[in-house]
C-alpha positions in Angstrom: -6.8 -145.0 -99.0 -9.5 -144.7 -96.3 -11.9 -141.6 -95.8 -13.7 -140.5 -92.6 -16.0 -138.2 -91.9 -17.2 -137.1 -88.7 -20.1 -136.1 -86.9 -22.3 -134.9 -83.7 -19.8 -132.1 -82.5 -21.6 -129.3 -81.1 -22.5 -126.8 -78.3 -23.4 -127.8 -74.9 -23.5 -126.7 -71.5 -20.6 -128.0 -69.2 -22.2 -131.1 -67.2 -24.0 -131.7 -70.5 -23.0 -135.2 -72.9 -22.2 -136.0 -76.3 -21.5 -138.3 -79.0 -19.6 -138.2 -81.6 -19.7 -141.0 -84.5 -16.9 -141.3 -87.6 -17.6 -143.3 -90.0 -15.0 -144.5 -91.6 -14.9 -145.9 -96.2 -12.0 -148.0 -97.4 -11.9 -148.7 -101.4 -8.1 -151.4 -100.7 -8.2 -154.6 -99.5 -6.1 -153.6 -96.4 -7.9 -153.5 -93.0 -7.2 -150.2 -90.7 -6.2 -150.8 -88.3 -6.0 -148.9 -84.7 -8.6 -145.6 -84.9 -9.4 -143.0 -82.5 -9.8 -139.1 -81.6 -8.4 -136.2 -81.5 -9.2 -133.4 -80.7 -6.9 -129.9 -80.8 -7.9 -126.9 -78.2 -7.2 -122.9 -80.0 -3.7 -122.6 -79.1 -2.6 -125.6 -79.0 -1.2 -129.3 -80.1 -3.8 -132.2 -81.3 -4.1 -134.8 -78.8 -5.2 -138.3 -78.7 -8.6 -138.8 -76.6 -9.0 -142.3 -77.0 -7.9 -144.7 -79.4 -9.3 -148.0 -81.0 -8.4 -151.6 -82.3 -10.7 -154.2 -85.1 -10.3 -156.0 -81.4 -12.2 -153.1 -78.8 -8.6 -153.1 -76.8 -9.3 -149.1 -75.7 -6.6 -146.2 -74.5 -8.0 -143.8 -73.0 -5.8 -139.7 -72.7 -6.0 -140.2 -68.2 -8.1 -136.0 -68.8 -11.2 -138.1 -70.2 -10.6 -141.7 -67.8 -14.6 -141.7 -66.4 -15.6 -139.5 -68.6 -15.6 -140.4 -72.0 -16.5 -144.4 -73.7 -15.3 -145.1 -77.5 -16.6 -147.9 -78.9 -16.2 -149.5 -82.6 -18.5 -151.2 -84.7 -16.6 -153.0 -86.8 -19.5 -154.4 -90.1 -20.6 -150.4 -89.7 -17.1 -149.4 -90.8 -17.6 -146.5 -87.8 -16.3 -145.7 -84.0 -18.1 -143.5 -81.5 -17.4 -141.1 -79.2 -19.5 -140.7 -76.0 -18.4 -138.2 -74.7 -20.3 -137.3 -70.4 -19.8 -134.5 -68.1 -18.5 -132.5 -70.4 -15.7 -129.7 -68.9 -15.0 -125.9 -70.9 -11.6 -127.8 -71.3 -13.4 -130.1 -73.6 -13.4 -127.4 -76.5 -11.7 -128.0 -79.2 -12.2 -130.0 -82.4 -12.3 -133.4 -82.4 -10.7 -135.6 -85.4 -11.4 -139.3 -86.4 -8.2 -140.6 -87.5 -6.8 -144.1 -89.5 -4.8 -146.0 -90.2 -4.2 -148.2 -93.1 -1.6 -149.9 -94.5 0.9 -147.2 -92.4 -0.8 -144.8 -92.8 -2.6 -142.0 -90.9 -6.0 -140.6 -92.5 -7.7 -137.5 -90.8 -11.4 -136.4 -90.7 -12.5 -133.0 -91.0 -13.2 -132.3 -87.3 -16.1 -131.7 -85.7 -16.7 -128.3 -83.5 -17.0 -129.3 -79.5 -17.9 -126.1 -77.9 -18.7 -127.3 -73.7 -19.5 -124.1 -72.6 -19.3 -122.9 -68.6 
């Protein structure tokens, strides 16, 4: 039982930066395990962008390595995605994901648009 809320999306020029936040709220005693960011570009499948465990282990899609950084503040129940050197192909709806007790939960998404 997890509620997720993303924020921080917007319109930015190529080469610019954005910082996304995802606050999580759980009414269950089960811990939230891995959390991550996904994105979906127009006409494309939703794809993993970055993931992070409670212990801080991270993984990234090859397309964003070196440009994006995922972080987690367990005390605040929040994850972040720092996006630098943005490219037009980064455009899409970014979704926060969390897993609890074997179930996946999704936020409503936040639009990121990178102009050329």
